[in-house]
N, C-alpha and C positions, 0 to 999 in steps of 0.2 A: 518626851513621849512621842510616839508616832503621830504625825499630822496626817489627817485623812480628809478627803473631799466628802461633802455631804452626799449621802446615798438616798435616792428617792425610792421609797417603798412602792413597789409596783411600777407602772409606766412601761416604756418600751425598752428594748434591749440596749446594751451598751453602744454608745456612739450615735444612737438615734434620738430624735426629739421626743418630748412627752410633756404633759401638763405639769407645770411647776418644776420641771427638771432643767438644770443647766445643760446646754448642748454645745457641741463643737462641730463645725462642718469638716468632715473628713477630707474634703477636697480643697479646703481653704489654704491659701498661701501663708506660710509662716516665714517671716523675715529673720534670718539668723543673726543679722547685724544689729537690728533694733527689735528684738522680740517683744511682743506685747503680752500682757497678762490676760489670758483668756479664761472665761468661765470653765471650770472643770467639766469634762464630759461625764456622762452618767457612769460613774466608776463602779465596777462590780468586783468586789474583793475576791470572790471565788473564781472569777474568770468566766470564760464562755463555756457553754455546755457542748457536748459532743455534737448535738444536732445543729447548734449555731455554727460550729466550726465547719461541718459538712456543707451547710448552706452557703457559707462564704467561699469555700473551695469550689463549689459548683458554679458560682458566678464569677470566679476568677480573681477574687479579692485576696490574692496570695502574694507573699514576698518573693516574686520570681526574678530576683536580680541575678544575672549571669555570674557563674563562678569565674574568678579572675585568674585562676592558676595557670591556664594555658589556652592556646588558640584552638578553635574548633577544627575538626577534620577537614572541612571545606576550605577553611583559611589556609591550612597547611598545604593542601594540594594546590590551591590557587597560587600561593606564594612561591612554590617550587616550579610550577609549570608555566605560569603566565608571567615570564620575565622579559625584559627588553631584549636580552641577548638570545634567549630561547626563540623569540620571534624571528630575529635576524637569521639565526642558524637554521630554523625550521624552513624558512623560505629558500635559503641556499640549498638545503638538503633536497627539497622537492625538485629544484632545478637540476641538481646533479643526478637524481634518480631518473630524470627524463633524458639528459644529454650524455651521460658518462657511464662507464662500467660500475658495477657494484662496489669495487674496491675504492673508488673515489667518493663513495657515499658513506664510508665507515664512520666519519665524524658524527653523522646523525644518530647512529646507533649508540655511540659513546655518550652523547647527550641524553638519550633516553635512559641509559643505564645510570648515569649520574643523577638525573632527576629522580629516578626510582629509589636510589640509595638515600637521597636527601629526604624524601617523603617517609620512607620506612624508619629512618633514624629519628626524625621529628615525631613520628607517631609513637615510637617507643618512649621518647622523652615525655610526650603528652600523657601517656598511660602512667608513667612514674609520677609525674607531677599531680595528676588528678587523684591517684591513690593516696599520695602524701597529703594532699589538701584536705581530703576527707578525714584523715587522722588528726590533722592540726586545726580542723574547723572549730570555730567557737560555737558553743551550744547554749543559747540563752535559756534562762529558767522562766517558764511560762506557766501561768495558773490556768487550769482547765478542770471543770467539774469539781472544784474545791480542792484540788491537789496540785502540787508544783512538780513539774517534770522538765528535764532538759530536752530540747528539740533542736533540729537543724534550723538555721536562719531561714532557709527556703520554705519551711513548713509554717512559719508565722502567718496568721491571717489578720485581716482588719478587725480592730476592737479587741485583739488579744491583750491580756494583762501580763506584762513582762516585768520581772523583778530585776532590780539593779543593786550592785554592791561595788566596793572599791575595785577599780581596774576593769570593770565591765565597759564594753563599748555599746553605745546606743545604736542599735542596728536598724531601727525604723523611726520615722517621725512619730511623735505622740504627745500626750498631755499627762502631767504628773497627777497621780491619784493618791499616793502615799509618799511621805518624805520624812526621813529622820536624819537631820544634819546632812542632807543630800547636796553635795557640791559637784558641779559638772564643769569640766574644762572644754570650752568651745573654741579654743585657740586655733584648731585645725580648720575651723570654718570661718572665724571672724578675725583671727590674728590677735585677739585680746588674750593676754597671758593669764590674767587673774581668774580663778575659778568662780563660777556663778552659783550662788545659793538658790536652790530650787524649792518651791512650795507647791502644794496642790493647786492645780489649774495652770501652772506655768508650762509653756511648750518645751519639749526637748527635741533636738535635731539629730538625725542619724549622722554619724561621723564624729560626734562628741563623745566624751568618756567620763566616767565617774572617778573623782580623785579622793573623795571622802564620803562617808555616810552610806545610806542605802534608801531604798524605797521601791515603788512600782509605778508603772505608767501604762496608759491605754494607747494602743497603736492606732493612730489616726491616718497615717499614710504608709502604704507598703509598696514593695516592688519598685517599678520605675517611677512612681509618683513621689517617692521619698526624696528628700532634698539631696542627700549624698548621691543617690543613684542618678539623679539628673545631672550631676557633675561627673558621672562616669566611674569614678574610682574612690568613693568614700573618703576616708581620712588620708589616703595616699595620693590624692589627685595632684598635690603640689610637687610630688617627688617622682621623678622618672630617671632611673640610673643612666648616666651618660656612658655610651660605649664608644670610646675612641676608635676601637677596631672597626666597628660597623660604619661609623661616620667616615673614617678614613678610606675604607673600601668603596663607599658610595662616592666619595670625592674622586678617587682614582677612576672608577667606572665612568664618571661624568666626563673626565678629560679624555679617556679612551674613546668614548663615543664621538666627541668632537674631532679627534684626530682621525678616526676611521672614515668619516663622511667624505672629506675632500680627497684623502688618499685612495679610497675605494673608487671614487668617480674617475680620478686620474688613471688608475690601474685598468678599469674597464675600457676606457677610451684607448689607452695605449695598446692593450692586447687585441682589441678589435682591429686596430690599424696594422699591427705587426702580423697578426694571423688572419688577414683578410680572406684567405682562401680556405680557412678551416674554422668555421664558427663554433662548433662544438668544442674543439680543443682550446679555442680562445676563452670560452666561458669556463671550461674546467680549470684552466690556469688562473683565471681571474678569481674564481671561488677559492682556489688554493692559496691565493694571496690574502683574501679577506678573512677567512675562517681563523687562522692562527692569531690575528690581531685581537681576538676576543678572549679575555681571561675567564672563560666560562666556568672552570672548575673552582675558581677562587671563592666565589660566593657559596658554592656547594660545600666546600671543605670547611668554611667558617661555620656554617649552620650545623654541619655534622659534628664539628669539634665541640660546639656549645651543647648540642643535644647529648652527646656521649658524656660530657661533663655533668649534665643534669642527672643522667642515669647512674653514673658512678657515685655521685653525692647522695642520690636517692637511696642507694643501698646502705648508706651510712646514716639514714634517717635525717637527712638535711633537705629541707624544702626551700628551693630557690624560687621566690615569688616573682622575680624579674630576672630573665636570663642573663643580661649583661652584668648582673651583680657578681657573677663569678669572676668576670674580668675586673670589675671595680675593686674587689677585695685584694686582688693580686697587685694592684697599684697602690694600696694603702701603705703609708709610712708611719702613721700614728694610730694606735688602737686604744680607745678609751673604754675602760672596764669598770662596770659597777661591781662593787665588792659582793653584796648580798645576791645570791643566786647565780653569780658568775664564778668568782673565786671560792665562794663558800656555797654549800648546799643550802637548800631552802629551810630545812628544819633547824631548830635550836633546842638546847636543854638548859633548864635552870640548875645551876651548880651551887648557888649559895643565896641565902636571904639574910641581909644585915639590917635589923631594925635600928632606927636613929632616934635620938632625943628621948630615950626611955620607953619607946613604944614596945608593946608586948607582941611577940612573934605570932601568937594565936590570933590576935586581933588583926594583925597585918595580913595574915593568910585569908581571913574572912573578907577583908576589903578587896584583896586581889581576886578572890573567887567571884565576888559580886561584880567587879569590873569586867572580868572575863565573860560573865553571863550577859552583861549589858551590850555587848557588841556581837551582832549576828554574823558578821563577816570578819573574824579576827585576822590580823596579819601574823607573820611567822613568830614575832616576839610574843604577842599576846597569846597565841596558840600554845607556846611553850609554858606560859604561866597557867593557862587553863588546864593543861595536862598535869602540872605540878600541884595546883590548888583548885580542885573541883569546887563548884559553887555550893555554898552552904544553904542556899535557897531561903535565907532568913530575911534578906533585904529586897525591897522592890525599887527598881530603877524608875525615876520620874523624868529624867532628862539625860541625854547623852551627847557627847561631843566626839565624833569619830576622829581617828588618827588622820593627820594631814602631813605630808612631807614638808609643806611650807612652814607649819608652826612647830612640828617635831614632837607633839604630844597629843594624847586623847584624854577624855574625862567623862565623868558621870556623876549625877546627883541621886541620892537615895532617900526614901521616905523614913526609913528606920535608921537608928544609930545611937550615939551616946549623948545626944542633946546638943552637941556642937553643930556647926555648919557641916553637913554631911556631903560635901562636894569634893571629889577626889580627881587628881590629875596623875597621869602615868606617861613618862616620856624621857627626853634627853636631859640628864642632870645639868649639863653646862648651859642649857637653855632656861631651865626652871630655877636654877640657883643663881644668886647674884655673884659677880666676880669677887674672889677673895674668900668665899665661904670655905671653912675648914674641911668640909666633906669633899671638896673637889680634889684635894691632895690624895685622899684615899681612893677616889675614883680614877685618878690618873695612874696610880700604881696598878690598878686592875686593868686599865686600858693598855698599859705597856706590856701586859702579858697576853694581849690579843683577845681579851674578854670583852663582852658587851655589857654595859651597865645601864639599867633604867632606874629612874627615881620615882617613888611613890610619894606624893605630896598632898596635904590637905589644902584646898583652895580657900583663900580669904574672901573671894568674891563670887558672885553668881556665875553660872556656867555660860550664860549668854553675854557676859561682859567681854568685849574684845581683849581686855587686859587681865583676863582671869588668871593668867600665870604669875602676875606680879604679886609678891608677898606670900606665895604659897609656902606652907610649913613642911619641910622635909620629914618624912616618916620612916622610909626604908629604902634600901638599895637592893635591887634584884640583879644578880649576876648571871649572865647567860653565856654559854659557850657555843660558838658557831662551829659547824662541821666543815672543815676544809675539803674542797674537791680533790680527790686523789690524783687527778690528771692536771691540776692547775699549774703546778710547778714546772712540769715538762713542757706545757704549752707556752708559758712565759719564757722559758729558755729557748724554745723554737723561735719566738718572735725576736728575741735578742740576737740570736744567730743570724736571722734574716734582716737585721738592721731595721726592724720595725719597733718604734718606741712605744712602750706600754705605759699608759697613764691610768692609775686607779682613782676613780672619782666616785665618792660615796657620800651619802647624807649622814653617815655615822660619825662618831667622835674621831678626830684626826689621829690621835695617838693610837686608838684601837685599830684603825684602818692600817696605819703604818706597821703595827705589830703583825697583823695578818700578812701584809705584803712582804715583810721581812722573813716570816716563816717560809714563804714560797720562794725566797731568793730573788725578789725583784730588785734590780740595781736602783739605788737612790731611796730605798724604803726608809732609811734612817732619818731622812729629812722630810717631815710631813708638813703640810700647809693647811691652816684653818681657813676655809674659804670665806668666813665672815670678815677676815682681815685682808682679803685680796682687793686689788684696785678694780675700779669699774671701767676705766679707760681701756679700749680694746688693745691698743699697742702695748700698754703696760701689762695687761693681763696675759697677752701672748708671750711676753718676756718671762713672766713668772712660770708659765706653763712649760716653756722650753727648758727652764733651769731646774724644774722639780718633777717628780713622778707620782707622788701620793698626795691626795687632797681629801680632806674630811669636812663634814658639816656643809656640804654643797647643796644649795637649794635647786629645785627643778629648773628655775629660770637661769641660775648660774651655770648649770650643766649645758644649757643651750648656748649661753654666752661663751663658754669655754670652747665649745665646738667651733663657733664662729671665729673666735680669736685664733685658733689653730689654723683654720682655713685661710684666714687673712694673711698668714705667713707662708702660704703656698703649700701647706700640708694637705694630703689626702687622708681624710679621717674616717675611721670606722668606730661605731659606738655599739657596745653590747649592753643589754639590760633585760630586766624581766618585770619591773614594777611600773606603776603609772607615773612615778616621778622621773622615769627615763624617756617618756614618750616624746617630749619636745626635742630633746637632744637626738633621739633616734631619727626623728623626721628630718632634722636639719643636717645630720651627718651625711657624708658621701655614701656610706653604706651602713644601714641599720641591721643589727643582728639581735634577734630575740630568742629567748629560751622557750621551748614548747610548753613548759609549765608556767610561763609568765602570764601576765594579765592579757585579756583579750585586746586591749588597746595597743599594747606593745607589739603583739603579733600582727595587728592590722597595718601598722606603719613600717614594719621592718621588711627589708628586701630578702633577708635570709632568716629562716626559723630553724633552730636546732631542736628537732622534735624529741630527740633522746636526752635533751638537757645536758649534753656533754660539751663542755668548753673545749675538749680536746679535738672536736670535729673541725674547729676553725683552721688548723694547719692544712687539713685536707682540702678545704675550700680555697685557701691561698694557693696550694699546689696545683689544683685544677685550673685556676685562673692563669697561673704562670705557664702551665702547659699549653693552654689555648693561645695566649698572647705570643709566647716565644715561638711556638711551632707555626702559627699562622704568619708571623713575620718572616720566618724562614721560607715557607712555601710560596708566600706572596712574591718573594724575590724571583723564584723560578718562573712563576706565571707572567710576571711583568717584564722579565728579561725577554721572554718569548714575544710579548706584545711589542716591545721596543724594536727587536730585530725584525719582526714582521712588517711593521710600519716603515722602517728605514729601508728594508729590502724593496718594498713596493715603490718607495720614492726613487731609489736608485734605478729600478727597472723603468719607471716612467721617464726619468731624465735621460736614460741611455737608449730608450726606444728599442729594447730587446725583449725576447720572450721571458715571461716569468719562469724561473728555473724549476719550480715544483708543481706537481699535481697535488690535489687534496690528500691522496693516499700517502704521499711521502711525509707530509707534515703531520698527518694523523699518527703515523708510525713514530716519528720523532717526538711528538708531544706525549704519546703514551709512555715511551721508554724513558724520556729524560724529565718528564714533569708529572703526568697523570698518576702512574703507579707509585713512583717514589714519594710524591707529595702526600698520597693517602696514608702511607705508613709513617712518614715524618710528622704529619699533622697530629697523629694520635700517640706519638712516642712520649715517654716521660721527659719533662723539661723543668728544671728548678731555677732557671735563670730569672733574676728579678725583672719584673716588668718595667720597661722604660717608656717615656712619653714620645710624642712626635712620630707616630707610626708611619705616616705617609713619607715624611722626609727620610726616615731611616731605611725604608724599602727602596725608594726611588734613587737614593745616592749609590746603591749597588746595582739596581736594575738598569738604570740608564747607561752607565759605562759598559756594563756587561753586555747589554743588548747591542750597543753601538759597535763594540769590538767584534761580536759574533756576526753581525750583519756585514760589516766591511770585509772580514775574513772570508765569509761565504761568497760574497759578490766577487772578490778578487779571484777566488778559485774558479768560479763560474766563468769569468771573462778569460782566464788562462785556458780553461777547458774548451771554450768556444774557438780559441785560436789553435788549439792542439788537435782537436778532432774534426773529421770531415766524413761525408758519406751518409748513408741512410740511418746508421746507428749512432750518429753524432749526438742527437738530442738526448737520448737515453744515457749515453756516456757522460755528457756534460752535467745532467741532473744528478747522476750517481756520484760524481766527484764533489759537486756542491753539497749534496746530502751528507757525504762522509765528513767534510769539514764542519758543517753545521752540527752534526751529531757529536763529534769529538769535542767541539767547543762548548756545546750545551752540557755535555757530560762533565766537563771540568767545573762548570758552574755548580752542578749537582754535587761534585766531589767537595767543593768548598762549603756548600750549604749543609752537607751531611756531617760536618765536624761538630763536636769531637767524635772520633770514631769509636764504635763498639763493633763487636763481631757481626751483629745483624745489619748494621749500616754498611760495613764493608761488603757483606754478602749481597745486600740490596744493589749497591752500585755495580758489583761484579756481575750479578744476574742480568741487569739491564744491558751491560756491554756484551755479555754472552748472547743475549737474545738478538741484538743487532747483528752480531757476527753470524748467527745462524741464518738470518735473512739473506746475508750476502753470499753464503756458500750453498744453500739448499736451492736447487734449480727451480722447483715449482714456486717457492717463495720469491725468487728473483723475478719470475714472470708475473706473479700476482702484484708485486709492488713496483714492477718495472725498474728494478735496481740491478745494475750489472757493471762491475768495475772492468774497464777495458784497458789492457796493457799494464805496464808497471810504472811508467814515468809519471803519468798524471795522478794516479792514486797516491803515490808517495809524495808528490807535490802537495796534494790535498792534505795529507797527514802533516807535512812540514808546516804548511800555513796554519793548520789547527793547533799545532804545538806552540808556534809563535804567538798565536792569539790567546791560547790558554795561559802562557807565561805572562802576557800583558794583563790579562784579567786577574791573575794571582797578584801581580804587583799592584794593580789598581785597587783591589779589595783591601790589601794590607795597608796601602796608603790611606784609604778612607778610614780604616779602623784607627790608625794613628792620628789622623787629622781630626776625626770626629769620634772620640772614644765613647761618647754617650749614645 
């Protein structure tokens, strides 16, 4: 029966002290590692009244924990505006506005446009995330004015009475007032894997979750005073998706900063010495050398690519709770799938009832109806039984044992019956029956057809006996048919095509799980493994996992161990699930994916929530991740090639003590046509290439040789032009020749990066080349950019040098591909 704290008639309101009443200090510290049994607060079964709620709202005793779905608007603006490189470019822009013509300040306007684009895209992503978070938000059941209603977690107030059932997450700290077999998993807080049986007066901590039973508790700490809120991120505080892309870009920017400082100082000194009679021109050419060293658009495009990925997935009802999770799933090479709720739909149907040992079908149905009535929060299996056999209302439940994934059965005792011990168990036949029981052969035949079988047995012991299942007398088999998800087979086939190994890990009978996987065409489904016979050593377990694909009778702790074993072999693991038995594995996996209809606990620890409960959405997430990683790797090569050739050109200029060949307007034009515009389109293009590790190494092994070759070719052309031209127009002619070589060389890097070619990629490259040609032939654009090719010998020499450099870049890139195929 329900255990209930003593209720003091009269006295003060819940949570307050009163004569003769047990109290609890709402501000007292509760230690989650060594919880103490506290006296139950004055528990009020009917909950607070409307007036009491209003009074608490007025004094701010509300659960005002910030929503974690996205950054605030201020954070987004701050992150996009106040960056290290924006500060550097901002200072240089102000300098150029003072000392040079408007066209030498164009780079500043480009940065403003880029920052604006970044803010707008992230705001769009925030709007998508926030709207999806509202849809997927857990709504606890709270008692007020004697009625139970679902409300938002942010509406909970101090002393609210909150109901709990299997799979519910404890959203605020509190003290138990009612408990019926209430077992709470506190492993996300304490690391202790075994569920804790809670009784009235026991503390419950936010961030823990219910694995069995039910009850109600009084909120003693809400908002930022709650234990999990103090740790910032409730149950997920231990997990933060690692983004190799973002950490790699941060590493690159750190090295770029250190390269820029000495190079910029040397360039400033050399230009002031060389141009001692023209300070403004010296400053302009110095700024022209510094600005292109900064890969300013790389961070922007990464943010935009992630933001647009969130928006695209949001349209498919996929809530990405941590943005880098898009990237993480694209790197996954093993996906662990829970059968129920992932490969099959949540609902089940009773297809057959088989009495055993001469039991009468009518009597069995009465028992099943009473069992269904005894559980206020039935799981999918019991709900199917309730639908098939409504309660006869003749028996009264005296004690109940809720279903637990660890023990694999539930039970109840009744006061009425046939005179015998009227305690019944309902659960897994191969757990309740001894090995060799003849009924197991019959059960295996049903399991091989993909059917789920439960055993109804009369217990020989009391329900509170830990060994209550021992010696139980089998009474009937209940045959259930699970509904396969129509999209599951296609999704499994997609993962197979993408070389992602699918592992079906279920708590159900191994033969039944294998039959379901076989119907869906999963390779290796014919060989199923009973997890109870698997090794406990991590290395041995990893070997079994590598050799097999279907596992049954897996306990929650084993799911966690299996994820760890796969990770120990270097696998990147995704785990999908919807039940409380999946929480530990979801938390430990590299990427946790929960169904929207899953338990509140699974949604809390997962990085990705499929709000439409559609397993077929996963390929879309993988595709978005691959698009982001593949495309950012491509465009990063463009940006960093520019950084390398800019730094090397500055070094060559300093060593040669010559004028820097370019003004800011020249490099703004080159950057826009060979990097800025093409990178924006390439970053958002479809890309199905499998994500590969070592982002920094893969980018730099192309960017360094490409940048070195471009810098040397450009400087050679510049030196040749300095010897070729003389007179008042010499400087403009020298710059124009060097610009032509650098443009053509950079264009060839773009040509390589744009592969494989499609019509729009060819058109994009052609348009950039055409735009540069227009600048060279239109008089007013020649004047604006100070670009004019003089004569024919030197321009053709510049083209010849560029062709030779492009051929060398092509050869180098191909050699790198052969030498480092990964």
